[in-house]
C-alpha positions as CSV (number, residue, x, y, z in Angstrom):
1,M,0.0,-0.4,-0.3
2,H,1.3,3.7,-0.8
3,T,1.0,6.4,0.8
4,D,2.1,10.0,0.3
5,T,4.1,11.1,3.0
6,N,3.7,14.7,2.0
7,P,0.1,15.3,1.4
8,K,-1.3,18.5,0.2
9,P,-4.1,19.6,2.0
10,F,-7.0,20.8,-0.1
11,P,-8.5,23.9,0.4
12,S,-12.8,23.5,1.5
13,D,-13.2,27.1,1.6
14,P,-14.2,28.5,-2.1
15,D,-12.0,31.5,-1.3
16,E,-8.9,30.1,0.2
17,L,-9.2,27.7,-2.7
18,F,-9.2,30.4,-5.5
19,E,-6.1,32.5,-3.7
20,T,-4.0,29.1,-3.5
21,R,-4.8,28.6,-7.7
22,Y,-4.1,32.4,-8.0
23,N,-0.9,32.3,-6.1
24,N,0.2,29.1,-7.5
25,T,-0.4,30.6,-11.5
26,I,1.4,33.8,-10.2
27,A,4.1,31.6,-9.3
28,S,4.5,29.3,-11.9
29,C,4.4,32.6,-14.3
30,K,6.8,34.5,-12.1
31,H,9.7,34.4,-14.6
32,I,7.6,35.6,-17.3
33,I,6.4,39.2,-15.2
34,K,10.1,39.7,-14.5
35,R,10.3,40.3,-18.2
36,I,7.5,42.1,-19.0
37,A,7.4,46.4,-17.8
38,L,4.7,48.1,-18.4
39,K,5.7,51.6,-19.2
40,K,3.7,54.9,-20.3
41,F,1.1,53.1,-17.6
42,K,-1.8,55.4,-17.3
43,H,-4.8,54.0,-14.8
44,A,-8.1,55.5,-14.8
45,A,-9.8,54.8,-11.7
46,F,-12.6,56.5,-12.1
47,A,-13.6,54.4,-15.1
48,S,-12.7,51.2,-13.5
49,Q,-15.4,48.9,-13.0
50,E,-15.2,44.9,-13.1
51,T,-11.4,45.6,-13.5
52,L,-8.3,48.2,-13.7
53,C,-9.0,50.6,-16.6
54,F,-6.0,51.8,-18.2
55,T,-3.6,52.4,-21.1
56,A,0.2,51.1,-21.8
57,T,3.4,49.7,-23.8
58,I,4.5,46.6,-23.1
59,Y,8.1,46.0,-23.1
60,L,9.5,42.8,-23.2
61,D,13.1,42.1,-22.2
62,G,13.6,46.0,-22.3
63,R,12.3,46.3,-26.3
64,K,8.9,47.9,-27.3
65,V,7.0,45.1,-28.4
66,G,3.2,46.6,-28.4
67,D,0.5,48.0,-26.6
68,V,-2.6,47.5,-24.1
69,H,-5.2,48.8,-23.6
70,S,-8.3,47.5,-20.9
71,D,-11.9,49.7,-20.7
72,G,-12.2,48.4,-16.9
73,N,-16.0,46.5,-17.5
74,G,-14.1,43.2,-17.1
75,G,-12.6,40.8,-19.4
76,E,-9.2,40.8,-20.9
77,A,-7.2,43.5,-21.9
78,N,-6.8,44.0,-25.5
79,L,-3.0,43.6,-26.4
80,Y,-1.9,45.1,-29.7
81,F,1.6,43.3,-30.9
82,A,3.8,44.5,-33.6
83,D,5.0,41.2,-34.4
84,W,2.2,38.1,-33.8
85,Q,5.2,35.8,-33.1
86,V,5.9,38.0,-29.7
87,E,2.4,37.5,-28.4
88,R,2.3,33.8,-29.4
89,N,6.1,32.8,-28.1
90,L,4.6,34.3,-24.7
91,G,1.3,32.9,-24.9
92,D,3.3,29.3,-25.2
93,E,5.8,30.2,-22.1
94,I,2.4,31.1,-20.0
95,K,1.0,27.4,-21.4
96,Q,4.3,25.7,-20.3
97,A,5.2,27.5,-17.3
98,R,1.4,26.1,-15.7
99,E,1.8,22.8,-17.3
100,Q,5.1,22.7,-15.4
101,A,3.9,24.2,-11.6
102,D,3.4,22.8,-8.7
103,G,-0.3,22.5,-7.3
104,E,-3.0,23.4,-9.1
105,T,-3.5,26.8,-11.4
106,F,-5.8,28.9,-13.6
107,K,-6.0,28.5,-17.3
108,I,-5.0,32.7,-18.1
109,G,-3.6,34.4,-20.9
110,L,-1.5,36.8,-21.8
111,G,-4.0,39.5,-21.3
112,D,-4.9,37.7,-17.3
113,L,-1.2,38.3,-16.7
114,I,-0.9,42.2,-17.9
115,H,-3.7,42.5,-16.0
116,H,-1.7,41.4,-12.7
117,I,1.1,43.8,-13.6
118,A,-0.9,46.4,-14.0
119,S,-3.0,45.8,-10.3
120,K,0.4,45.4,-8.5
121,M,1.6,48.6,-10.0
122,V,-1.8,50.6,-8.9
123,E,-1.2,49.1,-5.6
124,D,2.3,49.9,-5.2
125,K,1.6,53.5,-6.4
126,Q,-1.1,53.8,-3.5
127,I,1.0,52.4,-1.1
128,A,3.4,54.8,-1.6
129,A,0.7,57.6,-1.6
130,S,-0.5,56.7,1.8
131,I,3.7,56.3,3.1
132,R,3.8,60.0,1.8
133,Q,0.7,61.3,3.1
134,G,1.7,59.5,6.6
135,K,-1.6,57.4,6.4
136,Y,0.7,54.1,6.4
137,R,3.6,53.3,9.2
138,P,5.0,50.1,8.2
139,T,6.3,48.2,11.2
140,D,10.6,47.3,11.6
141,E,9.9,43.7,9.9
142,S,7.6,45.1,7.0
143,I,10.1,47.4,6.1
144,D,12.7,44.8,6.0
145,E,10.7,42.9,3.7
146,G,9.4,45.5,1.4
147,I,12.8,46.8,0.9
148,D,13.5,43.3,-1.0
149,A,10.2,43.7,-2.7
150,E,10.4,47.0,-3.6
151,A,13.9,46.1,-5.3
152,D,12.7,43.0,-7.0
153,R,9.8,44.8,-8.2
154,C,11.5,48.0,-9.6
155,S,14.3,45.5,-11.3
156,S,11.5,43.5,-13.0
157,H,8.4,45.5,-14.3
158,I,8.0,48.6,-12.9
159,D,9.7,51.8,-14.5
160,C,10.7,53.3,-11.6
161,S,12.8,56.1,-13.2
162,E,11.4,59.6,-13.2
163,G,8.0,60.5,-15.4
164,G,7.6,56.7,-14.9
165,A,4.6,54.4,-13.1
166,A,5.7,55.2,-9.5
């Protein structure tokens, strides 16, 4: 009789199950996320309904490859690539990353991944504004963790240069 010595518990709470699958999906695509930058990012909070309303220019490995637009009404972002092969290759990489992931993942596309990056950019901008306004006071522990996380984000998908999204 074979018994699994390290069984993974299956969440029974639907919210916990969603979060687990979402985190697994993003973790499996982290190497792809680090290669994508959104520049000239403009977020229209007033028009965001079910999803973020935004526009941006997509860079892959430091090279401009296309544009993205989301109307904020739900659904995937509209992607416009100068070379369809780039979009196809990224889609294949995402699919392969999900297949090799540990645990259950969601079936996502490139538009979903770009929405995730845009959401993180908006979240980072809101946190930075709260810190500037004195509404958020991080603890010593969160500062140490935040410095590492901020360095990762700035070196990956957020344009931290003057006039960028941050």
